[in-house]
All heavy atoms as an XYZ file, in Angstrom:
721
protein
N       0.846     -1.184     -0.015
C      -0.005      0.001      0.002
C       0.905      1.259      0.003
O       1.822      1.339      0.772
C      -0.900     -0.013      1.226
C      -1.816      1.204      1.320
S      -2.869      1.138      2.764
C      -3.997     -0.137      2.249
N       0.634      2.186     -0.893
C       1.447      3.381     -1.014
C       0.772      4.566     -0.346
O      -0.380      4.528      0.004
C       1.720      3.699     -2.488
C       2.574      2.642     -3.187
C       3.968      2.674     -2.618
C       4.826      1.665     -3.361
N       6.178      1.687     -2.916
N       1.527      5.653     -0.170
C       0.997      6.861      0.436
C       1.102      6.858      1.946
O       0.459      7.645      2.612
N       1.912      6.009      2.489
C       2.046      5.901      3.959
C       3.467      6.230      4.388
O       4.412      6.004      3.657
C       1.674      4.492      4.404
C       0.277      4.155      4.080
C      -0.186      2.775      4.468
N       0.778      1.884      5.048
C       0.493      0.706      5.529
N      -0.731      0.272      5.493
N       1.409     -0.082      6.023
N       3.546      6.764      5.614
C       4.847      7.092      6.198
C       5.060      6.200      7.429
O       4.183      6.069      8.254
C       4.888      8.564      6.638
O       4.741      9.380      5.489
C       6.209      8.901      7.314
N       6.247      5.608      7.497
C       6.631      4.819      8.665
C       7.452      5.714      9.559
O       8.494      6.256      9.164
C       7.459      3.601      8.238
C       8.015      2.723      9.362
C       6.856      2.129     10.179
C       8.879      1.613      8.782
N       7.002      5.924     10.798
C       7.687      6.765     11.768
C       8.214      5.862     12.874
O       7.459      5.162     13.551
C       6.722      7.803     12.333
C       7.258      8.757     13.385
C       8.366      9.615     12.796
C       6.117      9.619     13.919
N       9.534      5.898     13.093
C      10.190      5.036     14.093
C      10.875      5.909     15.111
O      11.649      6.799     14.754
C      11.236      4.136     13.399
C      10.561      3.296     12.327
C      11.940      3.271     14.410
C      11.427      3.124     11.141
N      10.598      5.663     16.381
C      11.280      6.360     17.474
C      12.205      5.400     18.201
O      11.800      4.263     18.508
C      10.260      6.941     18.455
C      10.917      7.433     19.714
C      11.567      8.652     19.711
C      10.919      6.661     20.864
C      12.225      9.107     20.863
C      11.555      7.102     22.012
C      12.196      8.329     22.023
N      13.434      5.832     18.476
C      14.350      5.045     19.284
C      15.177      5.958     20.173
O      15.432      7.098     19.816
C      15.261      4.160     18.398
O      16.063      3.340     19.260
C      16.161      4.991     17.530
N      15.568      5.431     21.316
C      16.467      6.184     22.188
C      17.581      5.253     22.692
O      17.931      5.252     23.862
C      15.698      6.796     23.366
C      14.936      5.816     24.199
C      14.290      6.446     25.408
O      14.826      7.454     25.929
O      13.261      5.944     25.858
N      18.129      4.465     21.787
C      19.229      3.568     22.136
C      20.441      4.370     22.598
O      20.715      5.454     22.096
C      19.634      2.723     20.923
C      18.525      1.793     20.528
O      17.840      1.244     21.369
N      18.336      1.614     19.250
N      21.180      3.794     23.529
C      22.372      4.471     24.047
C      23.649      3.676     23.831
O      24.729      4.172     24.109
C      22.201      4.772     25.537
C      21.117      5.787     25.778
C      19.820      5.397     26.081
C      21.399      7.144     25.641
C      18.839      6.355     26.280
C      20.419      8.101     25.855
C      19.147      7.722     26.170
O      18.167      8.654     26.366
N      23.529      2.462     23.360
C      24.727      1.632     23.126
C      24.570      0.924     21.777
O      23.489      0.705     21.287
C      24.963      0.595     24.235
C      25.217      1.276     25.558
C      23.755     -0.342     24.359
N      25.717      0.590     21.169
C      25.691     -0.165     19.945
C      25.183     -1.583     20.248
O      25.404     -2.116     21.314
C      27.078     -0.256     19.362
C      27.521      1.016     18.708
C      28.976      0.908     18.172
N      29.272      1.972     17.291
C      29.579      3.218     17.671
N      29.612      3.486     18.962
N      29.839      4.111     16.800
N      24.524     -2.152     19.264
C      24.136     -3.547     19.482
C      22.840     -3.952     18.859
O      22.384     -3.364     17.876
N      22.250     -4.971     19.476
C      21.123     -5.696     18.907
C      19.868     -4.863     18.642
O      19.149     -5.124     17.676
N      19.568     -3.881     19.488
C      18.346     -3.105     19.292
C      18.320     -2.384     17.952
O      17.357     -2.465     17.206
N      19.408     -1.707     17.620
C      19.485     -1.009     16.344
C      19.534     -1.979     15.176
O      18.920     -1.754     14.152
C      20.704     -0.096     16.282
C      20.455      1.239     16.973
O      19.350      1.548     17.381
N      21.480      2.038     17.073
N      20.255     -3.082     15.361
C      20.321     -4.067     14.267
C      18.945     -4.642     13.963
O      18.570     -4.781     12.803
C      21.309     -5.178     14.605
C      22.736     -4.786     14.291
C      23.677     -5.910     14.575
N      24.362     -5.496     15.789
C      24.864     -6.280     16.706
N      24.832     -7.546     16.575
N      25.415     -5.795     17.776
N      18.209     -4.961     14.998
C      16.841     -5.467     14.829
C      15.975     -4.416     14.141
O      15.244     -4.738     13.189
C      16.273     -5.865     16.177
C      14.865     -6.357     16.115
C      14.573     -7.634     15.634
C      13.807     -5.523     16.494
C      13.259     -8.065     15.569
C      12.497     -5.961     16.430
C      12.227     -7.235     15.966
O      10.937     -7.675     15.856
N      16.060     -3.164     14.573
C      15.261     -2.096     13.969
C      15.583     -1.949     12.483
O      14.674     -1.852     11.651
C      15.571     -0.765     14.701
C      14.902      0.451     14.111
S      15.394      1.948     15.011
C      17.127      2.083     14.610
N      16.842     -1.954     12.115
C      17.246     -1.811     10.715
C      16.760     -3.034      9.911
O      16.247     -2.866      8.789
C      18.763     -1.641     10.580
C      19.196     -0.382     11.305
C      19.198     -1.658      9.130
C      18.631      0.920     10.803
N      16.884     -4.230     10.455
C      16.399     -5.410      9.750
C      14.890     -5.332      9.495
O      14.426     -5.697      8.406
C      16.716     -6.688     10.569
C      18.190     -7.041     10.552
O      18.939     -6.492      9.737
O      18.588     -7.839     11.432
N      14.130     -4.883     10.462
C      12.680     -4.747     10.300
C      12.375     -3.725      9.219
O      11.550     -3.962      8.310
C      11.975     -4.381     11.621
C      10.542     -3.971     11.397
C      12.069     -5.525     12.633
N      13.019     -2.546      9.272
C      12.784     -1.536      8.236
C      13.151     -2.072      6.847
O      12.397     -1.874      5.891
C      13.570     -0.222      8.567
C      13.486      0.757      7.403
C      13.036      0.396      9.855
N      14.269     -2.755      6.740
C      14.655     -3.306      5.435
C      13.643     -4.334      4.926
O      13.425     -4.454      3.722
C      16.048     -3.955      5.513
C      17.164     -2.931      5.489
O      16.993     -1.818      5.027
N      18.302     -3.299      6.025
N      12.982     -5.032      5.828
C      11.986     -6.020      5.431
C      10.659     -5.412      4.984
O       9.969     -5.994      4.176
C      11.749     -6.995      6.596
N      10.326     -4.235      5.495
C       8.971     -3.700      5.261
C       8.971     -2.336      4.490
O       7.900     -1.848      4.187
C       8.176     -3.544      6.552
C       8.813     -2.499      7.482
C       8.022     -4.897      7.243
C       7.994     -2.170      8.716
N      10.134     -1.788      4.193
C      10.177     -0.436      3.632
C       9.406     -0.286      2.302
O       8.901      0.777      2.001
C      11.619      0.069      3.455
C      12.360     -0.602      2.362
N      12.302     -0.134      1.050
C      13.180     -1.668      2.343
C      13.069     -0.901      0.310
N      13.607     -1.837      1.086
N       9.277     -1.309      1.540
C       8.590     -1.193      0.249
C       7.104     -0.916      0.394
O       6.459     -0.488     -0.565
C       8.812     -2.459     -0.578
O       8.227     -3.578      0.069
N       6.563     -1.074      1.571
C       5.130     -0.796      1.818
C       4.869      0.673      2.128
O       3.725      1.062      2.329
C       4.622     -1.639      2.974
C       4.709     -3.136      2.716
C       4.258     -3.933      3.928
C       4.569     -5.377      3.781
N       3.621     -6.158      3.092
N       5.937      1.484      2.183
C       5.825      2.861      2.602
C       6.488      3.802      1.575
O       7.431      3.457      0.918
C       6.480      3.081      3.975
C       5.814      2.265      5.046
C       6.245      0.967      5.351
C       4.732      2.782      5.744
C       5.613      0.210      6.315
C       4.108      2.013      6.724
C       4.544      0.737      7.005
O       3.895     -0.003      7.959
N       5.930      5.004      1.496
C       6.530      6.023      0.624
C       7.631      6.771      1.323
O       8.513      7.337      0.677
C       5.451      7.030      0.180
C       4.524      6.440     -0.850
O       4.954      5.539     -1.600
O       3.379      6.892     -0.929
N       7.584      6.841      2.635
C       8.577      7.585      3.395
C       8.911      6.861      4.668
O       8.022      6.291      5.323
C       8.079      8.998      3.690
N      10.191      6.899      5.044
C      10.677      6.314      6.290
C      11.292      7.446      7.103
O      12.203      8.123      6.603
C      11.728      5.222      6.047
C      11.245      4.166      5.026
C      12.181      4.599      7.359
C      10.124      3.308      5.462
N      10.822      7.634      8.341
C      11.351      8.678      9.199
C      11.767      8.085     10.542
O      10.996      7.347     11.132
C      10.323      9.770      9.453
C       9.827     10.470      8.232
N      10.650     11.179      7.397
C       8.590     10.517      7.701
C       9.929     11.667      6.426
N       8.679     11.277      6.537
N      12.988      8.408     10.955
C      13.485      8.015     12.253
C      13.495      9.260     13.127
O      13.957     10.314     12.682
C      14.927      7.460     12.177
C      15.007      6.162     11.455
C      15.267      6.121     10.093
C      14.869      4.959     12.135
C      15.365      4.917      9.431
C      14.969      3.742     11.480
C      15.219      3.728     10.119
N      13.066      9.113     14.354
C      13.201     10.197     15.359
C      13.967      9.584     16.533
O      13.584      8.498     17.032
C      11.829     10.696     15.828
C      11.098     11.330     14.656
C      11.998     11.690     16.975
C       9.708     11.836     14.974
N      15.030     10.257     16.944
C      15.849      9.700     18.027
C      16.534     10.814     18.787
O      16.629     11.934     18.327
C      16.892      8.740     17.474
O      17.895      9.454     16.768
N      17.059     10.417     19.929
C      17.968     11.333     20.628
C      19.318     11.330     19.873
O      19.551     10.489     18.980
C      18.172     10.890     22.079
C      18.630      9.458     22.193
O      18.071      8.548     21.578
N      19.662      9.235     22.971
N      20.165     12.283     20.205
C      21.449     12.393     19.506
C      22.274     11.137     19.743
O      22.341     10.602     20.850
C      22.199     13.614     20.014
C      23.384     13.988     19.162
C      23.937     15.356     19.505
O      23.448     16.002     20.457
O      24.855     15.801     18.830
N      22.896     10.625     18.681
C      23.762      9.447     18.729
C      23.029      8.151     19.059
O      23.636      7.176     19.459
C      24.925      9.637     19.702
C      25.800     10.804     19.306
O      26.115     10.991     18.144
N      26.181     11.620     20.273
N      21.723      8.112     18.885
C      20.982      6.886     19.176
C      21.069      5.879     18.035
O      21.025      4.683     18.246
C      19.523      7.190     19.450
N      21.223      6.375     16.825
C      21.364      5.501     15.658
C      22.735      5.761     15.079
O      23.035      6.880     14.645
C      20.258      5.775     14.578
C      18.868      5.703     15.217
C      20.395      4.764     13.463
C      17.780      6.088     14.275
N      23.584      4.765     15.102
C      24.954      4.910     14.718
C      25.107      4.820     13.191
O      24.273      4.204     12.507
C      25.819      3.855     15.401
C      25.733      3.977     16.905
C      24.872      3.177     17.641
C      26.503      4.911     17.581
C      24.774      3.320     19.020
C      26.417      5.055     18.978
C      25.558      4.243     19.683
N      26.153      5.438     12.655
C      26.348      5.487     11.199
C      26.417      4.086     10.601
O      25.899      3.851      9.514
C      27.610      6.292     10.879
C      27.760      6.538      9.402
C      26.565      7.252      8.798
O      26.051      8.207      9.320
N      26.106      6.802      7.656
N      27.026      3.149     11.287
C      27.084      1.798     10.752
C      25.707      1.169     10.637
O      25.463      0.336      9.757
C      28.045      0.876     11.546
C      27.657      0.688     12.979
C      28.360      1.583     13.968
O      28.779      2.708     13.622
O      28.501      1.178     15.124
N      24.770      1.559     11.508
C      23.398      1.079     11.381
C      22.730      1.722     10.177
O      22.105      1.034      9.375
C      22.601      1.422     12.660
C      23.199      0.786     13.897
O      23.548     -0.398     13.825
O      23.314      1.484     14.917
N      22.835      3.043     10.062
C      22.201      3.744      8.952
C      22.725      3.245      7.599
O      21.980      3.166      6.628
C      22.406      5.242      9.076
C      21.725      5.902     10.278
C      22.136      7.360     10.386
C      20.219      5.774     10.210
N      23.989      2.903      7.531
C      24.582      2.422      6.266
C      23.998      1.081      5.843
O      24.101      0.723      4.679
C      26.088      2.352      6.374
O      26.483      1.322      7.262
N      23.367      0.355      6.729
C      22.760     -0.935      6.382
C      21.347     -0.774      5.804
O      20.774     -1.741      5.303
C      22.670     -1.829      7.634
C      24.047     -2.285      8.119
C      23.978     -3.222      9.330
N      23.065     -4.323      9.077
C      22.032     -4.623      9.856
N      21.724     -3.922     10.910
N      21.249     -5.644      9.553
N      20.779      0.424      5.882
C      19.421      0.628      5.350
C      19.396      0.498      3.837
O      20.283      0.985      3.145
C      18.879      2.000      5.754
C      18.418      2.083      7.186
C      18.234      3.532      7.598
C      17.142      1.310      7.397
N      18.354     -0.154      3.310
C      18.226     -0.359      1.862
C      17.158      0.547      1.273
O      16.532      0.210      0.289
C      17.836     -1.839      1.632
C      18.876     -2.794      2.113
C      18.439     -4.231      1.916
C      19.508     -5.175      2.436
N      19.060     -6.566      2.383
N      16.941      1.705      1.896
C      15.904      2.626      1.422
C      16.289      4.061      1.780
O      17.202      4.278      2.558
C      14.558      2.276      2.084
S      14.619      2.348      3.879
N      15.621      4.988      1.159
C      15.776      6.400      1.531
C      15.073      6.650      2.831
O      14.063      6.020      3.159
C      15.200      7.304      0.445
C      15.953      7.196     -0.865
O      17.173      6.938     -0.824
O      15.319      7.355     -1.917
N      15.597      7.575      3.648
C      15.000      7.860      4.920
C      15.373      9.283      5.346
O      16.289      9.895      4.782
C      15.524      6.875      5.975
C      16.994      6.969      6.209
C      17.516      7.780      7.211
C      17.879      6.218      5.448
C      18.876      7.881      7.411
C      19.254      6.309      5.638
C      19.742      7.145      6.622
N      14.653      9.785      6.344
C      14.982     11.058      7.013
C      15.208     10.721      8.459
O      14.526      9.872      9.029
C      13.816     12.053      6.909
C      13.424     12.473      5.549
C      14.257     13.585      4.916
N      14.582     14.687      5.804
C      14.122     15.909      5.721
N      13.294     16.240      4.765
N      14.498     16.850      6.573
N      16.201     11.376      9.086
C      16.532     11.156     10.487
C      16.426     12.486     11.226
O      17.159     13.399     10.913
C      17.927     10.564     10.612
C      18.307     10.246     12.036
N      19.611     10.125     12.395
C      17.573     10.045     13.138
C      19.644      9.855     13.698
N      18.434      9.800     14.156
N      15.493     12.567     12.164
C      15.288     13.773     12.952
C      15.842     13.500     14.344
O      15.483     12.486     14.979
C      13.787     14.109     13.042
C      13.160     14.362     11.716
C      12.490     13.351     11.057
C      13.268     15.598     11.115
C      11.900     13.563      9.838
C      12.669     15.832      9.872
C      11.998     14.812      9.219
N      16.682     14.400     14.833
C      17.257     14.255     16.172
C      16.555     15.224     17.106
O      16.434     16.419     16.778
C      18.781     14.535     16.136
C      19.472     13.479     15.263
C      19.360     14.534     17.546
C      20.924     13.763     14.996
N      16.065     14.720     18.231
C      15.406     15.560     19.185
C      16.095     15.390     20.543
O      16.691     14.361     20.834
C      13.901     15.194     19.358
C      13.139     15.493     18.084
C      13.713     13.760     19.766
N      16.070     16.446     21.347
C      16.614     16.389     22.699
C      15.439     16.276     23.650
O      14.456     16.966     23.500
C      17.420     17.645     22.985
C      18.631     17.739     22.092
C      19.421     18.971     22.381
C      20.504     19.039     21.314
N      21.741     19.468     21.680
N      15.553     15.388     24.613
C      14.436     15.195     25.536
C      14.921     14.680     26.865
O      15.956     14.034     26.975
C      13.405     14.247     24.968
C      13.938     12.895     24.601
C      13.966     11.887     25.533
C      14.442     12.637     23.329
C      14.455     10.641     25.209
C      14.915     11.397     22.993
C      14.928     10.386     23.932
N      14.186     15.013     27.874
C      14.307     14.478     29.199
C      12.886     14.328     29.723
O      12.137     15.279     29.736
C      15.099     15.422     30.148
C      16.507     15.629     29.615
C      15.127     14.861     31.569
C      17.300     16.663     30.387
N      12.521     13.146     30.132
C      11.163     12.953     30.623
C      10.484     11.815     29.901
O      11.109     11.048     29.174
N       9.197     11.727     30.120
C       8.456     10.606     29.540
C       8.088     10.891     28.077
O       8.051     12.036     27.635
C       7.151     10.351     30.327
O       6.230     11.365     30.046
N       7.798      9.838     27.347
C       7.401      9.966     25.949
C       6.182     10.845     25.814
O       6.112     11.712     24.947
C       7.142      8.568     25.332
C       6.493      8.698     23.967
C       8.418      7.781     25.243
N       5.211     10.675     26.680
C       3.972     11.436     26.594
C       4.220     12.931     26.805
O       3.643     13.765     26.135
C       2.965     10.969     27.657
O       2.944      9.549     27.667
C       1.595     11.470     27.313
N       5.084     13.288     27.730
C       5.318     14.678     28.063
C       6.244     15.385     27.074
O       6.082     16.529     26.811
C       5.923     14.800     29.453
C       5.008     14.348     30.561
C       5.734     14.271     31.884
O       6.954     14.129     31.943
N       4.991     14.338     32.971
N       7.213     14.655     26.560
C       8.262     15.292     25.790
C       8.263     14.902     24.329
O       8.228     15.742     23.441
C       9.664     14.979     26.394
C       9.731     15.402     27.865
C      10.767     15.622     25.587
C       9.536     16.855     28.107
N       8.272     13.642     24.009
C       8.463     13.168     22.629
C       7.270     13.518     21.760
O       7.427     14.040     20.678
C       8.725     11.653     22.584
C      10.001     11.345     23.333
C       8.785     11.157     21.163
C      11.203     12.077     22.839
N       6.061     13.216     22.199
C       4.898     13.455     21.376
C       4.799     14.933     20.960
O       4.641     15.237     19.760
C       3.601     12.952     22.053
C       3.700     11.458     22.351
C       2.373     13.300     21.187
C       3.994     10.572     21.163
N       4.928     15.890     21.898
C       4.904     17.311     21.463
C       6.012     17.631     20.464
O       5.834     18.406     19.533
C       5.054     18.081     22.761
C       4.553     17.140     23.796
C       4.924     15.769     23.321
N       7.213     17.048     20.632
C       8.308     17.325     19.730
C       8.038     16.743     18.354
O       8.420     17.324     17.348
C       9.629     16.817     20.287
C      10.129     17.687     21.410
C      11.560     17.392     21.782
O      12.312     16.850     20.981
N      11.932     17.722     22.983
N       7.426     15.597     18.299
C       7.093     15.004     16.985
C       6.119     15.924     16.247
O       6.294     16.227     15.079
C       6.465     13.602     17.162
C       7.533     12.616     17.633
C       5.812     13.125     15.858
C       6.997     11.274     18.044
N       5.096     16.424     16.959
C       4.167     17.346     16.304
C       4.901     18.607     15.850
O       4.647     19.118     14.768
C       3.049     17.726     17.257
C       2.060     16.609     17.521
C       1.657     16.285     18.795
C       1.565     15.835     16.464
C       0.787     15.241     19.036
C       0.679     14.813     16.687
C       0.289     14.517     17.981
O      -0.583     13.495     18.202
N       5.837     19.098     16.648
C       6.590     20.296     16.296
C       7.397     20.048     15.019
O       7.438     20.870     14.102
C       7.500     20.700     17.425
C       8.365     21.938     17.199
C       7.508     23.156     16.924
C       9.307     22.169     18.376
N       8.061     18.883     14.935
C       8.852     18.560     13.727
C       7.953     18.592     12.504
O       8.283     19.206     11.496
C       9.504     17.183     13.874
C      10.654     17.257     14.902
C      10.004     16.658     12.508
C      11.182     15.892     15.306
N       6.790     17.969     12.570
C       5.948     17.885     11.394
C       5.206     19.169     11.102
O       4.810     19.392      9.957
C       4.998     16.680     11.485
C       5.765     15.386     11.244
C       6.149     14.616     12.302
C       6.143     15.037      9.976
C       6.898     13.449     12.084
C       6.874     13.903      9.740
C       7.248     13.096     10.783
N       5.043     20.028     12.071
C       4.492     21.352     11.793
C       5.485     22.176     10.998
O       5.140     22.969     10.156
C       4.131     22.084     13.083
C       2.877     21.553     13.725
C       2.638     22.204     15.089
O       3.398     23.091     15.515
O       1.673     21.779     15.743
N       6.768     21.972     11.264
C       7.809     22.715     10.578
C       8.103     22.149      9.203
O       8.666     22.829      8.345
C       9.104     22.705     11.401
C       8.956     23.460     12.710
C      10.167     23.324     13.603
O      11.138     22.678     13.252
N      10.104     23.901     14.785
N       7.696     20.924      8.940
C       7.962     20.268      7.663
C       6.630     19.741      7.114
O       6.401     18.559      7.092
C       8.985     19.139      7.804
C      10.217     19.617      8.573
C       9.399     18.597      6.438
C      11.164     18.528      8.968
N       5.732     20.608      6.674
C       4.365     20.185      6.297
C       4.325     19.211      5.158
O       3.348     18.453      5.019
C       3.662     21.498      5.990
C       4.743     22.473      5.744
C       5.943     22.029      6.522
N       5.309     19.162      4.286
C       5.226     18.255      3.139
C       5.306     16.790      3.549
O       5.023     15.895      2.785
C       6.299     18.551      2.069
C       7.717     18.294      2.498
C       8.388     19.526      3.113
O       7.723     20.415      3.627
N       9.694     19.588      3.030
N       5.672     16.498      4.819
C       5.772     15.122      5.273
C       4.542     14.658      6.013
O       4.460     13.534      6.460
C       7.003     14.928      6.157
C       8.278     15.080      5.411
C       9.170     16.075      5.726
C       8.592     14.221      4.363
C      10.353     16.216      5.019
C       9.751     14.357      3.665
C      10.616     15.352      3.982
N       3.566     15.530      6.183
C       2.350     15.160      6.928
C       1.453     14.331      6.031
O       1.269     14.612      4.896
C       1.607     16.403      7.458
C       2.511     17.082      8.479
C       0.264     16.053      8.041
C       1.947     18.345      9.052
């Protein structure tokens, strides 16, 4: 199905399995989406992980302290308000 955006949030702090699993999942399903967007804290997705992606993507870095409901959700809305072509 086309016309859909996959939005992935991660806050990994160490290299390893979490990012590898995330990249493997995206590589398996990316053809079902028109756009792939990652939202993460700084340095959460390492360059070696991004280089394994088999699709085009956008990576938005946000700074946060607190719960997802209090901090991340408002920042996601703020990102997409500033970039209306991705809504």
